[in-house]
PDB file of all heavy atoms in Angstrom:
ATOM      1  N   MET A   1      82.524 184.027 136.509  1.00  0.00           N
ATOM      2  CA  MET A   1      82.352 185.214 135.685  1.00  0.00           C
ATOM      3  C   MET A   1      82.227 184.850 134.212  1.00  0.00           C
ATOM      4  O   MET A   1      81.464 185.468 133.484  1.00  0.00           O
ATOM      5  CB  MET A   1      83.541 186.157 135.925  1.00  0.00           C
ATOM      6  CG  MET A   1      83.408 187.473 135.231  1.00  0.00           C
ATOM      7  SD  MET A   1      81.999 188.381 135.868  1.00  0.00           S
ATOM      8  CE  MET A   1      82.200 189.890 135.041  1.00  0.00           C
ATOM      9  N   ASP A   2      82.973 183.841 133.769  1.00  0.00           N
ATOM     10  CA  ASP A   2      82.919 183.470 132.352  1.00  0.00           C
ATOM     11  C   ASP A   2      81.551 182.931 131.967  1.00  0.00           C
ATOM     12  O   ASP A   2      81.075 183.166 130.884  1.00  0.00           O
ATOM     13  CB  ASP A   2      83.988 182.412 132.048  1.00  0.00           C
ATOM     14  CG  ASP A   2      85.389 182.972 132.186  1.00  0.00           C
ATOM     15  OD1 ASP A   2      85.530 184.195 132.006  1.00  0.00           O
ATOM     16  OD2 ASP A   2      86.312 182.209 132.475  1.00  0.00           O
ATOM     17  N   ARG A   3      80.929 182.194 132.898  1.00  0.00           N
ATOM     18  CA  ARG A   3      79.595 181.662 132.594  1.00  0.00           C
ATOM     19  C   ARG A   3      78.577 182.772 132.497  1.00  0.00           C
ATOM     20  O   ARG A   3      77.658 182.704 131.682  1.00  0.00           O
ATOM     21  CB  ARG A   3      79.165 180.670 133.676  1.00  0.00           C
ATOM     22  CG  ARG A   3      79.982 179.429 133.678  1.00  0.00           C
ATOM     23  CD  ARG A   3      79.490 178.482 134.732  1.00  0.00           C
ATOM     24  NE  ARG A   3      80.556 177.549 135.047  1.00  0.00           N
ATOM     25  CZ  ARG A   3      80.526 176.725 136.059  1.00  0.00           C
ATOM     26  NH1 ARG A   3      79.487 176.731 136.867  1.00  0.00           N
ATOM     27  NH2 ARG A   3      81.511 175.905 136.274  1.00  0.00           N
ATOM     28  N   GLY A   4      78.717 183.793 133.318  1.00  0.00           N
ATOM     29  CA  GLY A   4      77.802 184.922 133.254  1.00  0.00           C
ATOM     30  C   GLY A   4      77.932 185.665 131.932  1.00  0.00           C
ATOM     31  O   GLY A   4      76.935 186.053 131.330  1.00  0.00           O
ATOM     32  N   ALA A   5      79.164 185.822 131.475  1.00  0.00           N
ATOM     33  CA  ALA A   5      79.387 186.494 130.198  1.00  0.00           C
ATOM     34  C   ALA A   5      78.813 185.661 129.051  1.00  0.00           C
ATOM     35  O   ALA A   5      78.217 186.214 128.112  1.00  0.00           O
ATOM     36  CB  ALA A   5      80.870 186.747 129.978  1.00  0.00           C
ATOM     37  N   ALA A   6      78.948 184.351 129.140  1.00  0.00           N
ATOM     38  CA  ALA A   6      78.385 183.481 128.102  1.00  0.00           C
ATOM     39  C   ALA A   6      76.859 183.555 128.113  1.00  0.00           C
ATOM     40  O   ALA A   6      76.234 183.589 127.051  1.00  0.00           O
ATOM     41  CB  ALA A   6      78.850 182.044 128.320  1.00  0.00           C
ATOM     42  N   ALA A   7      76.275 183.582 129.300  1.00  0.00           N
ATOM     43  CA  ALA A   7      74.816 183.674 129.399  1.00  0.00           C
ATOM     44  C   ALA A   7      74.310 184.998 128.831  1.00  0.00           C
ATOM     45  O   ALA A   7      73.312 185.030 128.106  1.00  0.00           O
ATOM     46  CB  ALA A   7      74.376 183.499 130.838  1.00  0.00           C
ATOM     47  N   VAL A   8      75.005 186.070 129.144  1.00  0.00           N
ATOM     48  CA  VAL A   8      74.599 187.379 128.606  1.00  0.00           C
ATOM     49  C   VAL A   8      74.734 187.386 127.088  1.00  0.00           C
ATOM     50  O   VAL A   8      73.866 187.899 126.366  1.00  0.00           O
ATOM     51  CB  VAL A   8      75.439 188.510 129.241  1.00  0.00           C
ATOM     52  CG1 VAL A   8      75.206 189.834 128.519  1.00  0.00           C
ATOM     53  CG2 VAL A   8      75.110 188.639 130.719  1.00  0.00           C
ATOM     54  N   GLY A   9      75.785 186.783 126.571  1.00  0.00           N
ATOM     55  CA  GLY A   9      75.955 186.673 125.123  1.00  0.00           C
ATOM     56  C   GLY A   9      74.834 185.886 124.469  1.00  0.00           C
ATOM     57  O   GLY A   9      74.320 186.271 123.414  1.00  0.00           O
ATOM     58  N   LEU A  10      74.447 184.780 125.080  1.00  0.00           N
ATOM     59  CA  LEU A  10      73.338 183.978 124.549  1.00  0.00           C
ATOM     60  C   LEU A  10      72.021 184.729 124.611  1.00  0.00           C
ATOM     61  O   LEU A  10      71.199 184.659 123.692  1.00  0.00           O
ATOM     62  CB  LEU A  10      73.224 182.662 125.308  1.00  0.00           C
ATOM     63  CG  LEU A  10      74.215 181.583 124.927  1.00  0.00           C
ATOM     64  CD1 LEU A  10      74.115 180.414 125.882  1.00  0.00           C
ATOM     65  CD2 LEU A  10      73.982 181.129 123.502  1.00  0.00           C
ATOM     66  N   ILE A  11      71.801 185.458 125.681  1.00  0.00           N
ATOM     67  CA  ILE A  11      70.577 186.255 125.802  1.00  0.00           C
ATOM     68  C   ILE A  11      70.517 187.300 124.700  1.00  0.00           C
ATOM     69  O   ILE A  11      69.493 187.474 124.040  1.00  0.00           O
ATOM     70  CB  ILE A  11      70.473 186.888 127.199  1.00  0.00           C
ATOM     71  CG1 ILE A  11      70.157 185.807 128.222  1.00  0.00           C
ATOM     72  CG2 ILE A  11      69.407 187.972 127.239  1.00  0.00           C
ATOM     73  CD1 ILE A  11      70.222 186.265 129.654  1.00  0.00           C
ATOM     74  N   LEU A  12      71.616 187.992 124.466  1.00  0.00           N
ATOM     75  CA  LEU A  12      71.632 188.996 123.399  1.00  0.00           C
ATOM     76  C   LEU A  12      71.440 188.348 122.038  1.00  0.00           C
ATOM     77  O   LEU A  12      70.750 188.900 121.165  1.00  0.00           O
ATOM     78  CB  LEU A  12      72.952 189.753 123.438  1.00  0.00           C
ATOM     79  CG  LEU A  12      73.138 190.682 124.635  1.00  0.00           C
ATOM     80  CD1 LEU A  12      74.551 191.276 124.622  1.00  0.00           C
ATOM     81  CD2 LEU A  12      72.081 191.755 124.657  1.00  0.00           C
ATOM     82  N   TYR A  13      72.008 187.163 121.839  1.00  0.00           N
ATOM     83  CA  TYR A  13      71.863 186.454 120.574  1.00  0.00           C
ATOM     84  C   TYR A  13      70.403 186.109 120.309  1.00  0.00           C
ATOM     85  O   TYR A  13      69.878 186.349 119.216  1.00  0.00           O
ATOM     86  CB  TYR A  13      72.729 185.195 120.605  1.00  0.00           C
ATOM     87  CG  TYR A  13      72.612 184.347 119.369  1.00  0.00           C
ATOM     88  CD1 TYR A  13      73.306 184.666 118.206  1.00  0.00           C
ATOM     89  CD2 TYR A  13      71.799 183.213 119.341  1.00  0.00           C
ATOM     90  CE1 TYR A  13      73.206 183.896 117.072  1.00  0.00           C
ATOM     91  CE2 TYR A  13      71.695 182.433 118.218  1.00  0.00           C
ATOM     92  CZ  TYR A  13      72.402 182.783 117.078  1.00  0.00           C
ATOM     93  OH  TYR A  13      72.299 182.010 115.953  1.00  0.00           O
ATOM     94  N   PHE A  14      69.749 185.528 121.318  1.00  0.00           N
ATOM     95  CA  PHE A  14      68.368 185.113 121.117  1.00  0.00           C
ATOM     96  C   PHE A  14      67.415 186.310 121.070  1.00  0.00           C
ATOM     97  O   PHE A  14      66.394 186.265 120.366  1.00  0.00           O
ATOM     98  CB  PHE A  14      67.940 184.104 122.178  1.00  0.00           C
ATOM     99  CG  PHE A  14      68.595 182.764 121.974  1.00  0.00           C
ATOM    100  CD1 PHE A  14      69.368 182.195 122.961  1.00  0.00           C
ATOM    101  CD2 PHE A  14      68.446 182.071 120.799  1.00  0.00           C
ATOM    102  CE1 PHE A  14      69.984 180.970 122.769  1.00  0.00           C
ATOM    103  CE2 PHE A  14      69.051 180.839 120.575  1.00  0.00           C
ATOM    104  CZ  PHE A  14      69.815 180.292 121.571  1.00  0.00           C
ATOM    105  N   LEU A  15      67.723 187.386 121.772  1.00  0.00           N
ATOM    106  CA  LEU A  15      66.929 188.610 121.623  1.00  0.00           C
ATOM    107  C   LEU A  15      67.068 189.153 120.203  1.00  0.00           C
ATOM    108  O   LEU A  15      66.086 189.650 119.632  1.00  0.00           O
ATOM    109  CB  LEU A  15      67.352 189.656 122.652  1.00  0.00           C
ATOM    110  CG  LEU A  15      66.842 189.448 124.062  1.00  0.00           C
ATOM    111  CD1 LEU A  15      67.415 190.535 124.986  1.00  0.00           C
ATOM    112  CD2 LEU A  15      65.328 189.468 124.104  1.00  0.00           C
ATOM    113  N   GLY A  16      68.255 189.057 119.651  1.00  0.00           N
ATOM    114  CA  GLY A  16      68.452 189.463 118.251  1.00  0.00           C
ATOM    115  C   GLY A  16      67.634 188.613 117.303  1.00  0.00           C
ATOM    116  O   GLY A  16      67.093 189.110 116.324  1.00  0.00           O
ATOM    117  N   ALA A  17      67.527 187.323 117.611  1.00  0.00           N
ATOM    118  CA  ALA A  17      66.717 186.436 116.782  1.00  0.00           C
ATOM    119  C   ALA A  17      65.232 186.818 116.863  1.00  0.00           C
ATOM    120  O   ALA A  17      64.534 186.814 115.850  1.00  0.00           O
ATOM    121  CB  ALA A  17      66.920 184.998 117.216  1.00  0.00           C
ATOM    122  N   VAL A  18      64.778 187.165 118.059  1.00  0.00           N
ATOM    123  CA  VAL A  18      63.385 187.580 118.213  1.00  0.00           C
ATOM    124  C   VAL A  18      63.130 188.878 117.449  1.00  0.00           C
ATOM    125  O   VAL A  18      62.132 188.999 116.723  1.00  0.00           O
ATOM    126  CB  VAL A  18      63.039 187.779 119.719  1.00  0.00           C
ATOM    127  CG1 VAL A  18      61.699 188.445 119.884  1.00  0.00           C
ATOM    128  CG2 VAL A  18      63.068 186.446 120.442  1.00  0.00           C
ATOM    129  N   VAL A  19      64.037 189.830 117.565  1.00  0.00           N
ATOM    130  CA  VAL A  19      63.878 191.106 116.852  1.00  0.00           C
ATOM    131  C   VAL A  19      63.888 190.875 115.352  1.00  0.00           C
ATOM    132  O   VAL A  19      63.109 191.484 114.618  1.00  0.00           O
ATOM    133  CB  VAL A  19      64.990 192.092 117.280  1.00  0.00           C
ATOM    134  CG1 VAL A  19      65.024 193.312 116.377  1.00  0.00           C
ATOM    135  CG2 VAL A  19      64.801 192.503 118.724  1.00  0.00           C
ATOM    136  N   THR A  20      64.736 189.984 114.881  1.00  0.00           N
ATOM    137  CA  THR A  20      64.793 189.691 113.444  1.00  0.00           C
ATOM    138  C   THR A  20      63.488 189.078 112.966  1.00  0.00           C
ATOM    139  O   THR A  20      62.986 189.441 111.893  1.00  0.00           O
ATOM    140  CB  THR A  20      65.965 188.732 113.150  1.00  0.00           C
ATOM    141  OG1 THR A  20      67.183 189.359 113.558  1.00  0.00           O
ATOM    142  CG2 THR A  20      66.044 188.399 111.681  1.00  0.00           C
ATOM    143  N   CYS A  21      62.911 188.157 113.750  1.00  0.00           N
ATOM    144  CA  CYS A  21      61.622 187.575 113.382  1.00  0.00           C
ATOM    145  C   CYS A  21      60.538 188.643 113.333  1.00  0.00           C
ATOM    146  O   CYS A  21      59.693 188.641 112.433  1.00  0.00           O
ATOM    147  CB  CYS A  21      61.236 186.471 114.362  1.00  0.00           C
ATOM    148  SG  CYS A  21      62.241 184.999 114.248  1.00  0.00           S
ATOM    149  N   LEU A  22      60.555 189.535 114.308  1.00  0.00           N
ATOM    150  CA  LEU A  22      59.533 190.589 114.339  1.00  0.00           C
ATOM    151  C   LEU A  22      59.700 191.570 113.188  1.00  0.00           C
ATOM    152  O   LEU A  22      58.707 191.988 112.591  1.00  0.00           O
ATOM    153  CB  LEU A  22      59.589 191.330 115.678  1.00  0.00           C
ATOM    154  CG  LEU A  22      59.163 190.512 116.899  1.00  0.00           C
ATOM    155  CD1 LEU A  22      59.398 191.324 118.168  1.00  0.00           C
ATOM    156  CD2 LEU A  22      57.725 190.083 116.785  1.00  0.00           C
ATOM    157  N   ARG A  23      60.942 191.910 112.869  1.00  0.00           N
ATOM    158  CA  ARG A  23      61.163 192.838 111.762  1.00  0.00           C
ATOM    159  C   ARG A  23      60.796 192.218 110.423  1.00  0.00           C
ATOM    160  O   ARG A  23      60.380 192.919 109.492  1.00  0.00           O
ATOM    161  CB  ARG A  23      62.612 193.304 111.728  1.00  0.00           C
ATOM    162  CG  ARG A  23      62.932 194.238 112.880  1.00  0.00           C
ATOM    163  CD  ARG A  23      64.256 194.896 112.717  1.00  0.00           C
ATOM    164  NE  ARG A  23      64.253 195.691 111.494  1.00  0.00           N
ATOM    165  CZ  ARG A  23      65.319 196.263 110.993  1.00  0.00           C
ATOM    166  NH1 ARG A  23      66.482 196.144 111.592  1.00  0.00           N
ATOM    167  NH2 ARG A  23      65.248 196.967 109.883  1.00  0.00           N
ATOM    168  N   ALA A  24      60.936 190.890 110.326  1.00  0.00           N
ATOM    169  CA  ALA A  24      60.566 190.196 109.102  1.00  0.00           C
ATOM    170  C   ALA A  24      59.069 189.897 109.040  1.00  0.00           C
ATOM    171  O   ALA A  24      58.593 189.339 108.056  1.00  0.00           O
ATOM    172  CB  ALA A  24      61.337 188.891 108.982  1.00  0.00           C
ATOM    173  N   ARG A  25      58.368 190.281 110.118  1.00  0.00           N
ATOM    174  CA  ARG A  25      56.916 190.048 110.244  1.00  0.00           C
ATOM    175  C   ARG A  25      56.580 188.572 110.124  1.00  0.00           C
ATOM    176  O   ARG A  25      55.566 188.183 109.562  1.00  0.00           O
ATOM    177  CB  ARG A  25      56.143 190.867 109.220  1.00  0.00           C
ATOM    178  CG  ARG A  25      56.299 192.348 109.468  1.00  0.00           C
ATOM    179  CD  ARG A  25      55.479 193.157 108.524  1.00  0.00           C
ATOM    180  NE  ARG A  25      55.722 194.570 108.805  1.00  0.00           N
ATOM    181  CZ  ARG A  25      55.374 195.533 108.012  1.00  0.00           C
ATOM    182  NH1 ARG A  25      54.767 195.272 106.887  1.00  0.00           N
ATOM    183  NH2 ARG A  25      55.626 196.785 108.326  1.00  0.00           N
ATOM    184  N   SER A  26      57.468 187.749 110.656  1.00  0.00           N
ATOM    185  CA  SER A  26      57.267 186.307 110.694  1.00  0.00           C
ATOM    186  C   SER A  26      56.849 185.939 112.112  1.00  0.00           C
ATOM    187  O   SER A  26      57.606 185.324 112.859  1.00  0.00           O
ATOM    188  CB  SER A  26      58.542 185.586 110.287  1.00  0.00           C
ATOM    189  OG  SER A  26      58.368 184.211 110.342  1.00  0.00           O
ATOM    190  N   TYR A  27      55.653 186.336 112.462  1.00  0.00           N
ATOM    191  CA  TYR A  27      55.183 186.218 113.847  1.00  0.00           C
ATOM    192  C   TYR A  27      55.019 184.773 114.299  1.00  0.00           C
ATOM    193  O   TYR A  27      55.096 184.483 115.484  1.00  0.00           O
ATOM    194  CB  TYR A  27      53.880 186.982 114.008  1.00  0.00           C
ATOM    195  CG  TYR A  27      53.999 188.439 113.636  1.00  0.00           C
ATOM    196  CD1 TYR A  27      53.280 188.964 112.573  1.00  0.00           C
ATOM    197  CD2 TYR A  27      54.846 189.279 114.338  1.00  0.00           C
ATOM    198  CE1 TYR A  27      53.398 190.297 112.225  1.00  0.00           C
ATOM    199  CE2 TYR A  27      54.981 190.614 113.999  1.00  0.00           C
ATOM    200  CZ  TYR A  27      54.259 191.109 112.934  1.00  0.00           C
ATOM    201  OH  TYR A  27      54.393 192.437 112.593  1.00  0.00           O
ATOM    202  N   SER A  28      54.831 183.863 113.376  1.00  0.00           N
ATOM    203  CA  SER A  28      54.640 182.476 113.768  1.00  0.00           C
ATOM    204  C   SER A  28      55.946 181.813 114.222  1.00  0.00           C
ATOM    205  O   SER A  28      55.898 180.756 114.861  1.00  0.00           O
ATOM    206  CB  SER A  28      54.040 181.676 112.605  1.00  0.00           C
ATOM    207  OG  SER A  28      54.943 181.659 111.509  1.00  0.00           O
ATOM    208  N   THR A  29      57.078 182.407 113.924  1.00  0.00           N
ATOM    209  CA  THR A  29      58.363 181.824 114.327  1.00  0.00           C
ATOM    210  C   THR A  29      58.958 182.485 115.572  1.00  0.00           C
ATOM    211  O   THR A  29      60.001 182.054 116.033  1.00  0.00           O
ATOM    212  CB  THR A  29      59.380 181.908 113.184  1.00  0.00           C
ATOM    213  OG1 THR A  29      59.564 183.269 112.829  1.00  0.00           O
ATOM    214  CG2 THR A  29      58.901 181.121 111.966  1.00  0.00           C
ATOM    215  N   VAL A  30      58.296 183.487 116.120  1.00  0.00           N
ATOM    216  CA  VAL A  30      58.814 184.182 117.312  1.00  0.00           C
ATOM    217  C   VAL A  30      58.935 183.246 118.520  1.00  0.00           C
ATOM    218  O   VAL A  30      59.914 183.344 119.257  1.00  0.00           O
ATOM    219  CB  VAL A  30      57.966 185.427 117.633  1.00  0.00           C
ATOM    220  CG1 VAL A  30      58.353 186.024 118.976  1.00  0.00           C
ATOM    221  CG2 VAL A  30      58.111 186.453 116.533  1.00  0.00           C
ATOM    222  N   PRO A  31      58.011 182.320 118.745  1.00  0.00           N
ATOM    223  CA  PRO A  31      58.144 181.474 119.955  1.00  0.00           C
ATOM    224  C   PRO A  31      59.392 180.604 119.985  1.00  0.00           C
ATOM    225  O   PRO A  31      59.871 180.245 121.059  1.00  0.00           O
ATOM    226  CB  PRO A  31      56.894 180.600 119.915  1.00  0.00           C
ATOM    227  CG  PRO A  31      55.925 181.340 119.102  1.00  0.00           C
ATOM    228  CD  PRO A  31      56.718 182.105 118.087  1.00  0.00           C
ATOM    229  N   PHE A  32      59.946 180.262 118.839  1.00  0.00           N
ATOM    230  CA  PHE A  32      61.097 179.351 118.827  1.00  0.00           C
ATOM    231  C   PHE A  32      62.338 179.939 119.485  1.00  0.00           C
ATOM    232  O   PHE A  32      62.931 179.287 120.345  1.00  0.00           O
ATOM    233  CB  PHE A  32      61.361 178.868 117.418  1.00  0.00           C
ATOM    234  CG  PHE A  32      60.208 178.090 116.832  1.00  0.00           C
ATOM    235  CD1 PHE A  32      59.472 178.602 115.776  1.00  0.00           C
ATOM    236  CD2 PHE A  32      59.812 176.886 117.388  1.00  0.00           C
ATOM    237  CE1 PHE A  32      58.397 177.916 115.270  1.00  0.00           C
ATOM    238  CE2 PHE A  32      58.735 176.183 116.880  1.00  0.00           C
ATOM    239  CZ  PHE A  32      58.014 176.694 115.826  1.00  0.00           C
ATOM    240  N   PRO A  33      62.761 181.147 119.153  1.00  0.00           N
ATOM    241  CA  PRO A  33      63.911 181.692 119.893  1.00  0.00           C
ATOM    242  C   PRO A  33      63.577 181.982 121.355  1.00  0.00           C
ATOM    243  O   PRO A  33      64.452 181.903 122.218  1.00  0.00           O
ATOM    244  CB  PRO A  33      64.288 182.974 119.149  1.00  0.00           C
ATOM    245  CG  PRO A  33      63.237 183.247 118.161  1.00  0.00           C
ATOM    246  CD  PRO A  33      62.426 182.001 118.006  1.00  0.00           C
ATOM    247  N   LEU A  34      62.308 182.243 121.651  1.00  0.00           N
ATOM    248  CA  LEU A  34      61.913 182.468 123.049  1.00  0.00           C
ATOM    249  C   LEU A  34      62.049 181.196 123.874  1.00  0.00           C
ATOM    250  O   LEU A  34      62.369 181.249 125.059  1.00  0.00           O
ATOM    251  CB  LEU A  34      60.482 182.996 123.129  1.00  0.00           C
ATOM    252  CG  LEU A  34      60.272 184.428 122.635  1.00  0.00           C
ATOM    253  CD1 LEU A  34      58.805 184.780 122.677  1.00  0.00           C
ATOM    254  CD2 LEU A  34      61.093 185.403 123.455  1.00  0.00           C
ATOM    255  N   LEU A  35      61.821 180.033 123.227  1.00  0.00           N
ATOM    256  CA  LEU A  35      61.974 178.766 123.929  1.00  0.00           C
ATOM    257  C   LEU A  35      63.427 178.528 124.339  1.00  0.00           C
ATOM    258  O   LEU A  35      63.700 177.877 125.340  1.00  0.00           O
ATOM    259  CB  LEU A  35      61.488 177.611 123.056  1.00  0.00           C
ATOM    260  CG  LEU A  35      59.983 177.516 122.879  1.00  0.00           C
ATOM    261  CD1 LEU A  35      59.632 176.420 121.877  1.00  0.00           C
ATOM    262  CD2 LEU A  35      59.302 177.242 124.205  1.00  0.00           C
ATOM    263  N   TYR A  36      64.370 179.017 123.548  1.00  0.00           N
ATOM    264  CA  TYR A  36      65.771 178.894 123.906  1.00  0.00           C
ATOM    265  C   TYR A  36      66.226 180.014 124.840  1.00  0.00           C
ATOM    266  O   TYR A  36      67.144 179.828 125.623  1.00  0.00           O
ATOM    267  CB  TYR A  36      66.642 178.901 122.639  1.00  0.00           C
ATOM    268  CG  TYR A  36      66.443 177.699 121.785  1.00  0.00           C
ATOM    269  CD1 TYR A  36      65.722 177.759 120.596  1.00  0.00           C
ATOM    270  CD2 TYR A  36      66.976 176.469 122.163  1.00  0.00           C
ATOM    271  CE1 TYR A  36      65.539 176.644 119.807  1.00  0.00           C
ATOM    272  CE2 TYR A  36      66.789 175.338 121.381  1.00  0.00           C
ATOM    273  CZ  TYR A  36      66.090 175.440 120.206  1.00  0.00           C
ATOM    274  OH  TYR A  36      65.900 174.327 119.425  1.00  0.00           O
ATOM    275  N   LEU A  37      65.586 181.145 124.742  1.00  0.00           N
ATOM    276  CA  LEU A  37      65.961 182.291 125.568  1.00  0.00           C
ATOM    277  C   LEU A  37      65.557 182.091 127.031  1.00  0.00           C
ATOM    278  O   LEU A  37      66.322 182.440 127.939  1.00  0.00           O
ATOM    279  CB  LEU A  37      65.285 183.566 125.017  1.00  0.00           C
ATOM    280  CG  LEU A  37      65.450 184.847 125.821  1.00  0.00           C
ATOM    281  CD1 LEU A  37      66.902 185.276 125.833  1.00  0.00           C
ATOM    282  CD2 LEU A  37      64.578 185.932 125.234  1.00  0.00           C
ATOM    283  N   ALA A  38      64.413 181.515 127.269  1.00  0.00           N
ATOM    284  CA  ALA A  38      63.897 181.380 128.634  1.00  0.00           C
ATOM    285  C   ALA A  38      64.819 180.613 129.567  1.00  0.00           C
ATOM    286  O   ALA A  38      65.148 181.104 130.658  1.00  0.00           O
ATOM    287  CB  ALA A  38      62.503 180.764 128.600  1.00  0.00           C
ATOM    288  N   PRO A  39      65.302 179.421 129.212  1.00  0.00           N
ATOM    289  CA  PRO A  39      66.170 178.705 130.153  1.00  0.00           C
ATOM    290  C   PRO A  39      67.503 179.417 130.405  1.00  0.00           C
ATOM    291  O   PRO A  39      68.058 179.355 131.494  1.00  0.00           O
ATOM    292  CB  PRO A  39      66.404 177.348 129.525  1.00  0.00           C
ATOM    293  CG  PRO A  39      65.585 177.285 128.313  1.00  0.00           C
ATOM    294  CD  PRO A  39      64.966 178.603 128.063  1.00  0.00           C
ATOM    295  N   VAL A  40      68.007 180.103 129.403  1.00  0.00           N
ATOM    296  CA  VAL A  40      69.270 180.818 129.579  1.00  0.00           C
ATOM    297  C   VAL A  40      69.067 181.978 130.550  1.00  0.00           C
ATOM    298  O   VAL A  40      69.894 182.209 131.436  1.00  0.00           O
ATOM    299  CB  VAL A  40      69.803 181.330 128.215  1.00  0.00           C
ATOM    300  CG1 VAL A  40      71.034 182.193 128.411  1.00  0.00           C
ATOM    301  CG2 VAL A  40      70.095 180.176 127.289  1.00  0.00           C
ATOM    302  N   ALA A  41      67.944 182.685 130.413  1.00  0.00           N
ATOM    303  CA  ALA A  41      67.661 183.799 131.319  1.00  0.00           C
ATOM    304  C   ALA A  41      67.456 183.303 132.748  1.00  0.00           C
ATOM    305  O   ALA A  41      67.945 183.918 133.699  1.00  0.00           O
ATOM    306  CB  ALA A  41      66.434 184.556 130.821  1.00  0.00           C
ATOM    307  N   VAL A  42      66.766 182.169 132.907  1.00  0.00           N
ATOM    308  CA  VAL A  42      66.542 181.616 134.244  1.00  0.00           C
ATOM    309  C   VAL A  42      67.868 181.179 134.845  1.00  0.00           C
ATOM    310  O   VAL A  42      68.130 181.410 136.032  1.00  0.00           O
ATOM    311  CB  VAL A  42      65.548 180.446 134.181  1.00  0.00           C
ATOM    312  CG1 VAL A  42      65.501 179.674 135.489  1.00  0.00           C
ATOM    313  CG2 VAL A  42      64.161 180.968 133.811  1.00  0.00           C
ATOM    314  N   THR A  43      68.701 180.543 134.058  1.00  0.00           N
ATOM    315  CA  THR A  43      70.015 180.096 134.545  1.00  0.00           C
ATOM    316  C   THR A  43      70.874 181.272 134.975  1.00  0.00           C
ATOM    317  O   THR A  43      71.535 181.212 136.016  1.00  0.00           O
ATOM    318  CB  THR A  43      70.739 179.280 133.458  1.00  0.00           C
ATOM    319  OG1 THR A  43      69.902 178.183 133.073  1.00  0.00           O
ATOM    320  CG2 THR A  43      72.061 178.755 133.953  1.00  0.00           C
ATOM    321  N   LEU A  44      70.863 182.340 134.195  1.00  0.00           N
ATOM    322  CA  LEU A  44      71.616 183.532 134.561  1.00  0.00           C
ATOM    323  C   LEU A  44      71.076 184.130 135.865  1.00  0.00           C
ATOM    324  O   LEU A  44      71.837 184.483 136.752  1.00  0.00           O
ATOM    325  CB  LEU A  44      71.580 184.590 133.459  1.00  0.00           C
ATOM    326  CG  LEU A  44      72.298 185.910 133.762  1.00  0.00           C
ATOM    327  CD1 LEU A  44      73.784 185.660 133.981  1.00  0.00           C
ATOM    328  CD2 LEU A  44      72.071 186.907 132.656  1.00  0.00           C
ATOM    329  N   GLY A  45      69.764 184.198 135.992  1.00  0.00           N
ATOM    330  CA  GLY A  45      69.156 184.740 137.204  1.00  0.00           C
ATOM    331  C   GLY A  45      69.509 183.899 138.435  1.00  0.00           C
ATOM    332  O   GLY A  45      69.834 184.447 139.486  1.00  0.00           O
ATOM    333  N   LEU A  46      69.457 182.584 138.292  1.00  0.00           N
ATOM    334  CA  LEU A  46      69.810 181.730 139.420  1.00  0.00           C
ATOM    335  C   LEU A  46      71.295 181.815 139.750  1.00  0.00           C
ATOM    336  O   LEU A  46      71.684 181.758 140.902  1.00  0.00           O
ATOM    337  CB  LEU A  46      69.428 180.283 139.109  1.00  0.00           C
ATOM    338  CG  LEU A  46      67.928 179.970 139.072  1.00  0.00           C
ATOM    339  CD1 LEU A  46      67.702 178.533 138.616  1.00  0.00           C
ATOM    340  CD2 LEU A  46      67.312 180.226 140.409  1.00  0.00           C
ATOM    341  N   GLY A  47      72.117 181.965 138.711  1.00  0.00           N
ATOM    342  CA  GLY A  47      73.560 182.100 138.938  1.00  0.00           C
ATOM    343  C   GLY A  47      73.896 183.396 139.652  1.00  0.00           C
ATOM    344  O   GLY A  47      74.804 183.435 140.496  1.00  0.00           O
ATOM    345  N   LEU A  48      73.184 184.465 139.346  1.00  0.00           N
ATOM    346  CA  LEU A  48      73.442 185.742 140.012  1.00  0.00           C
ATOM    347  C   LEU A  48      72.899 185.750 141.423  1.00  0.00           C
ATOM    348  O   LEU A  48      73.425 186.445 142.300  1.00  0.00           O
ATOM    349  CB  LEU A  48      72.805 186.896 139.204  1.00  0.00           C
ATOM    350  CG  LEU A  48      73.462 187.187 137.848  1.00  0.00           C
ATOM    351  CD1 LEU A  48      72.671 188.258 137.115  1.00  0.00           C
ATOM    352  CD2 LEU A  48      74.908 187.585 138.016  1.00  0.00           C
ATOM    353  N   ALA A  49      71.835 184.977 141.671  1.00  0.00           N
ATOM    354  CA  ALA A  49      71.241 184.930 142.997  1.00  0.00           C
ATOM    355  C   ALA A  49      72.081 184.135 143.988  1.00  0.00           C
ATOM    356  O   ALA A  49      72.020 184.340 145.178  1.00  0.00           O
ATOM    357  CB  ALA A  49      69.837 184.347 142.922  1.00  0.00           C
ATOM    358  N   ALA A  50      72.875 183.214 143.464  1.00  0.00           N
ATOM    359  CA  ALA A  50      73.685 182.354 144.357  1.00  0.00           C
ATOM    360  C   ALA A  50      74.938 183.038 144.823  1.00  0.00           C
ATOM    361  O   ALA A  50      75.476 183.924 144.322  1.00  0.00           O
ATOM    362  CB  ALA A  50      74.029 181.060 143.614  1.00  0.00           C
TER     363      ALA A  50
END
């Protein structure tokens, strides 16, 4: 359960980073937080599926 909570926290953190980049209209930097968000989301999905 603790790992799931940590994964959800990281997902919210990186989604906040994406939103901040979009609000700042810094579109060229949006892929960077997405690169960190993707493995965390996959790990959470695999953890919930097991």
